[in-house]
N, C-alpha and C positions, 0 to 999 in steps of 0.2 A: 393099533396104529399108530406110525410118527403124523403129530403134528405139524402142518407142516405152514411156513411163511412164504408167500410170492412177492415178490421185491418189482415192482414193474418199472423200466428204466427205459423208452425209447429212442434217447439219445447215445448211449452205450452198443459201444463196436469192437472197442483195444481195451488195450491199458495206456492209455495217452489222461490227461487231461483229471480234474476232480471230478469228473460224473462218476471215473472207476475208484480212484482215490476214496472216494465217499462212500459207492458200492465196496471195495473190496476192504478199507476197515472194517466195514460193518458182516462181513462174510469172518474177518481173520478176527473177532469176537465170538462168533458163532463158531469156531474151527474150534479155540479155545475151552470152549465150555463145555460141546460135545453132548447138551443136554436131550429134549424128547423132540425138539424141535427139528423142520428137515426146510432145508432153503430150495426154494429152485427162481431163478434170476430168469424174468424176459424183457431181453437186451433188444436190437437192433438186428436185423434181416444177416447179417454179415460178422453178426458176432465172433471176436476169436481170441476165450480169455481163458490161456492154461491154467491163469494163475489162480481162477476158481474153480476154477473146474479140478486141481490136484486139490485143492482141499471138499472136496465131496462135494460142491454146490452143484445142484443140476441147471444149466445155463440153455437158456432156450432163444434161438433166434427165431426174431417173430416178426418185427414191425420196418416197413416200409415209411421208410421217410412221410410220402403225397398221400399213406390211408392212414396213418398212427393213427390220429386221432377215431376213427372209425372204429382198427384196431383195438384199441384204446378202450370205448365200451365195449363192443363183443366180450372183450377180456373180459373185463368189469363184471357185466353182468353173467357172464354164466361164473368167472372167482363168488362173486356173491349169494350162488344156489348151493357151496359145496363147502364144509365143515375147514377151513381155515381161517389168514386171516392173510392182509394184503397190502402196501407198506409202498408211498410215491414217492419216492425220496427226493425227487424237486420237483413238489408240488405248486402251482399257481391257481389262478381263476379257472380254464379250461376247465383241469383236475375235479375242481368242485361241480364246475357245472355239467360231463361228464357222471360222475356220482352220482349227481342229482335226476341225472335218465335214465341213467342205468337200474337204479334201486325203487323197483316194484313197489317194493315193502321192508318195512321200517329196519333200515341196519342196526341188530342190536352191535350191543359195548363188545367194543376190546375185536373187532371186527377188521373198523376199516381203517391205515395211521397213514397222515400227510407231515413231511416233513419240507415245510417253509423256509428256504432257504433268506429270501430279504423281496420286499416288493416296496413300490412307491404310494403309497396308502389313499390315494385318490376318492373321490367324493361315490364314484360310480364303481371302483372297488368296495369299495366299504358296503353298499349296496348292495351287490352281486353275497361279499357275502353272509351280508345277516338273511337273506337270500335262502341258502347253504344251508344255514343254522337251522332254520325253522325245517326245512326238510328233511338237517343229516343230523341233529343235534347230538348224535351218539360217537363222530368221529370226532378221532381224536388227530388236533393236530400239534404238533412242535414246534417251535421254532429255534436259533439258537441264540436269541437274545430276547427280554423282555419285551423290547418294542415291539416283535412280530409277535407275541406272543399275545399281549393284552390286547394289541388288536382284533384280533380273533374272540377272547374273551366278551372282548366289549359288544362285540355281532354276537355273541351269542352257542356261542358251542363253550360249552362248561368245561369240555376236556381237554384244553388246549394250557401248552406248558414248556416251559424254557429245557432246552434237552440240550447239551454241548453239542459241537459239529465235530464229527468225527476224523481225530486227524491217526495216518495209516503209521504203522511204529518204526522208528527207523532201525536198520541193523547196525549192533554192535561192532565199532572198529570204518565203517563206511566214509566216515570222516578224518580223516589223522586230527589228532590231539592241537597240533603244533602249524595247522596248516597256518601261513603264511599271504596274505591279499595277493589277489589272482585275477579278477574279473572284474564288473563294474556289469548288472545284468536285470534285464528284463523278464520275467517268464509270464507262458499265458498268452491268452488270446490278445493280437493286435485290436481293439477296441478302444474309443474314447473317452467311455465317464474309467479306464484304469489311463489314463494319460498318454495314451500312444506316440500322439502327435509332440508332446513334451518329451519326448525320446529322442527320436527324429531330430525334434532343434535343438536336442543336446550331440547328436551323431555328429548335426552340419558344425558346431561351434569349435568341437572335439579338430572337427577335420581341419577346421581354421583360422584353430592356432597352434598348428603343427603341433599337438598333443600326443604322445605313444601309450596311452590311456587304455589299456585291453577291453573294449566291449561285445558281450553276452547278449544278443536279442532275442525271444524267439516270437517270434511275428508269425504265429498260427491263425487262421482261421476258428469262429466261432462251430459249434455245429451246426454239424453239414455242409462244411465249407465254406461257409456264406462273410463276408466282409460288408462291415456297410462302407457304399461310396468314399466316405470322406478319410479311413480307414487304409481302405484301395487306394490311395492316392497319396498317402504316408507311408503307406509301405510302397509305393513307386518311387515317391521322394527319395526312401532312404535304399534303394538300392542304387542311386545314382548318386550314394556322397563316395565321395574314393578315401579311405578310413584305412590302412593296412592292418587295425585293430582292432578291425570289424570285423563279427561272426555274426551272419544273420543265419536261425534254423527255421527256415518256412515252414516247416513242419511242426504239428503237438508230439514233443518227446516223450519217449516212452521208458519206466522203472527209471534203469541206472541211468542212463545216457540224462532223463529229467533231475535223476536227483544229483547228475554232477554238479550240472549250472552251478548251484550254489557251493558249491566247494570251493573256499579261497574267495565269495563273494560278496560284493555287496548288492541289495538288491532296490532297485532301485522300485515306486509305490508313487508314483502320482498322480495318485486315484484322483476323481470328483470330493470334492470335498460329504456334496450336498446325498448322493447316492450310494457312500462308503460312509455315511454320520455315524450310525450304529451295523454296519454287517459287514458279517463274520469272512476274510479271506483267507481262503486256502493255501494261497502263495507264503501268505504273513509265515502262516505255521511250517509249510512244508520247509519256506528258509531261517525261521529259527529252530526249527528241529535239528535242521545240520550246521548252525551253527554259524550262519551266514546273517548279518546285520542287514540292517533296514533305512531308507529313507523314505519317508515318510508323506504324504500330505496334512498340518492339522488339521485337527478337530473330527480324526476319523476314528470310529473302533481301532484300523494298523496303528495312527498315532498313539491313542492313548495305553494300546499293548505296549508300543518303542518307551514308550519315558514311565512306564511301572519297572520294565526291568534295564532301563539305562543300555535296550542292544540298540540303539544307533540316530538320527536326525530325526527334529519333526520340521520342515519346512512350513511356513505358510507364505512365500516366495516363490512359485516353481517354472524361477523361467534358469534356462541356462547357466547362469553362473555364481546365483544360490544354490541348483544343486552341486556346483561342481565345488561351489567351496564344503558344501555338505560333506561329499562324501574326501575332502583334503581334512576332514578335520577327523572324520574316520579310520584313514589309513594312517594319519599320524598315530593313532592310539588302537590298529587294527589290535592287535594282540588283545587289549582288554574290552571292548564291543563285541570280537569273535565268541572273549570265553560271556562274556554278558550271556550276549545269544545264545550258546550252546546251552547253558542255566535255560532261560528263558524258554528253552526246547525239551529238556525234560522237566518243569512245574509245567508246560504246553497238554503233555503229552499225557499227565497224569487225569490233568481239568479234564482232558478233551476223549481222553479213553474212549473207544466205542462200543466197550461193556453198556456207558450208563446208557446209549444209546437202542444196544440188545435188548436192555431187562426191560425200557419202559415200550419197549414191539413186546416181547413175551409174558410180562406178568400177568396176575390174574386174575384184572381186574372186570372180568364180563366172559361171556362163554363164545365160542370164536367158532 
């Protein structure tokens, strides 16, 4: 009988956003290898994921928003009793608490795997991790950077390691190699930590200066269509700007429509310096994979990546004039920055190959 890996992702319902990109890239690595493992993805109750279906992945629409935590507890309690492996791709403190409650007997090695993208390491979270480590010493924790993995090791998780954030492979020929500048791009959810207010400020400045620089803004809500009050106010402000060169996408884009945002673009990422100091950005990986230069906040993982490949500009000042100055600098030498971004994308495709995550999840470090 085939061994099975169960992937638990309650927010996954369609082919939009980085929740899907993460899972799809992992399933793609699995499909390329075709080994003894079988995959089941437990997703949102309305999940429609034809791309995963086509790969032979079993998709189980399961989670209701309001009771997803109870459902997660019941599902994990059941899976812990079965001969399988369990993977939570967007894990946090609540998932560890659920595991503590669901595990009535010690969890064996190579049974449960968590991928923690990022967290703010408060004293309360560290104490919660220490409690979880005492009850769940064999749980395997993965993070995309050493700053994430080291906190879990310090809290007592012996099996905590750095595993690259998986990136979806770009289809050859999707982005013409000689593409010129087309527009400025803000991709992803409309959130304060991602600098959405600064993007609206920039559009207002462009409108007031009679500029004609095209701007494409993906102003979608976060999981479950939620916008924080300030971002909701900013979106209303954006909708009130009269700027003919502005295109706003209020919904999360899927597949080719999302990829097309980066074609001929300059990706604006005026993200919060503290929150993204060592936080991997899926938008950055997508942009560079598409040959799209990036304008980033100094002091972030994004900025270090941009500087490493000379694939855009890094800013201390995030005011509209400073962002526009950076944009002008990239536009004036767009072909070079585009080619540098494309080279960065090729390197990052190798470094962040989802096969590395798949290998970490299936290596024989213990019996599942």
